[in-house]
N, C-alpha and C positions, 0 to 999 in steps of 0.2 A: 503494500500500500504506500509505503513511504516513497518508493521509487516512482510510482504513478504520480503522486502529489508533487514530487520534485520535478518530474518531467513536465507536468502541466504548468507548474510555477515558472520553469525555465522558458516554456513556450510563450507564456503570457508576457514575460519580461522581454523576450525577443520581439514579439509583436509591438510592444510599447516602444522599444528602441527603433523599430522600422517606421512606426508612425511619427516619432519625433524626427527622424531623418527626413521623411517626406515633407513634414511641415517646414523644416529648416530649408529644404530645397525650394519649396514654394515661396518662402519669405525672401530668399536670395534672388529668385527669379523676378519677383515683384520689385525688389529694390533695384536690380539691374535695369529692369524695364523703365522704371520711373526716373532713373538717373542717367541712363545711357543715351548719348547723342541728343538729348532733348526730344526724344521720340514722342513723348506725350505732348510737348509743346507743338510739334509738327501736327499731331492728330488734332489738337485744339484749333490750330490754324486752318486745317482742312475743314473741320466742322464749322468754324466761323465762315469760311469761304462758301461752303455749301448753303449755310443758312442765309447768307447775303444773296446768293444767286436765287434761292427760293423766294426771298423777299422781293427781289427785282422782278421775278416772273409774276408774282402776285400783283405788284404795283402795275406792271404792264397790262396784265389781264383786266385790272380795274379800269385803267385808262381806256383800253379798247372798248370795254363794256359801256363806259360813260360816253364815248364818242358815238357808239351805236345808238344809245338812247337819245343823244342829241340829234342825230340824223333822223331818227324815227319821229321825234317831236317836231322837227322842222318840216318833214314831209307831211305830217298830219296838219300842221298849221298852214302850210302852203296849199294843200287841197281844200282846207276849210276856207281860207281866204279867197281862193279862186272860185269856189262855189257861191260865196256870199258877197263878193267884192264888186257889187254894182251900185254902191253908194255914191261913188264919184262920177259914174257914167251918166250921160244924158238919158232922158226918157225915150221910149219907143212910141211913135205915134200910132194911132188906131189904124190908119191906112196901111202902115207897114205890117201890123199884125194881121190885118185882113188879107193882104196880099200873101203873106207867109202861109196862112191857113189855106188859101186857095191853091197855092203851089203844092202844099202837103197833100191835098186831097187827090191830086193826079197820081195814079198808081205807081209807075216806075219813077217818074220824074220827082214825085214827092219823096220817095225813099232816098234818092240821090241828094235832093235838096236838104233833107234832114241830116244826112251824113255830113254834108258840107258845113251846115250850121253847127253841128256838134263838135266837129274836129278843127274848125278854123279858129285862129287866134284874134282876128280883128272884128269879130261879131260882138254885139252887145251881150253882156253876161246874162241878161234875162232871157234873150232868145236862145242863147247857148244852153242854159239850164232847161228851158222848155224843150229844145230839140233832144237833149239827152233823155229827159223823161218820156218824150214821145217814142223814142227808139226802144226804150225798155217796155213801154206799153205795147208797141207793135210786135215785139218779140214774144211777149206773153200771149197776145192774141193769136199769133201764128202757131205757137206750140199748142194752145188750146184748140184751135180750129183743126189742126192736123190730127190731134187725138180724137176729136169728135167725128171727123170724117172717116178715120180708120174704124172706129167702133160701128158707125152706121154702115160702112161697107161690109163689115163682117156680119152684122145683123141682116143686111139685105141679102147677102149670099146664102146665109142659112135659111132665110125665109123662102127664097126661090127654090133651094134644094128641097125644102119641105113641101112646097106646092107641087113641084115636079113629082115627088114621091107620092103625093096624094092623088094626083091625076092618073098616074099609072095604075 
């Protein structure tokens, strides 16, 4: 028994010595790392440099975002001003409106006339806005009429087929 106890005691002491040696090696390695060549100073400089680059990128991204928002705001204000900016313009006479309406009512010529009014720059803003609205209205009417004609065509075809089947 004594021999076993002595062996286990010796093994424990050897383990303790090995652990002490490992701890001492780790301490020496840390000390060398912290004092050798200023490597930690280099790493700190690299870290600071990376952080500065990251801050620059963030600032640049913020500036780009602000510029985009400014451009968007300017575009919105420009479109708003162009749609409502007939305070300074002279009024349009009743005869001009009457002639415009007469031109618009001619099928193909009216469409071309409205396109010219809507796209030209030297036209009175009130006429321009009216032409834009009229184009939207005509597009909606065109889509609606084509839809109704297609439905009526299909109903008519099925009605004729049913009548032919009934006659036979």
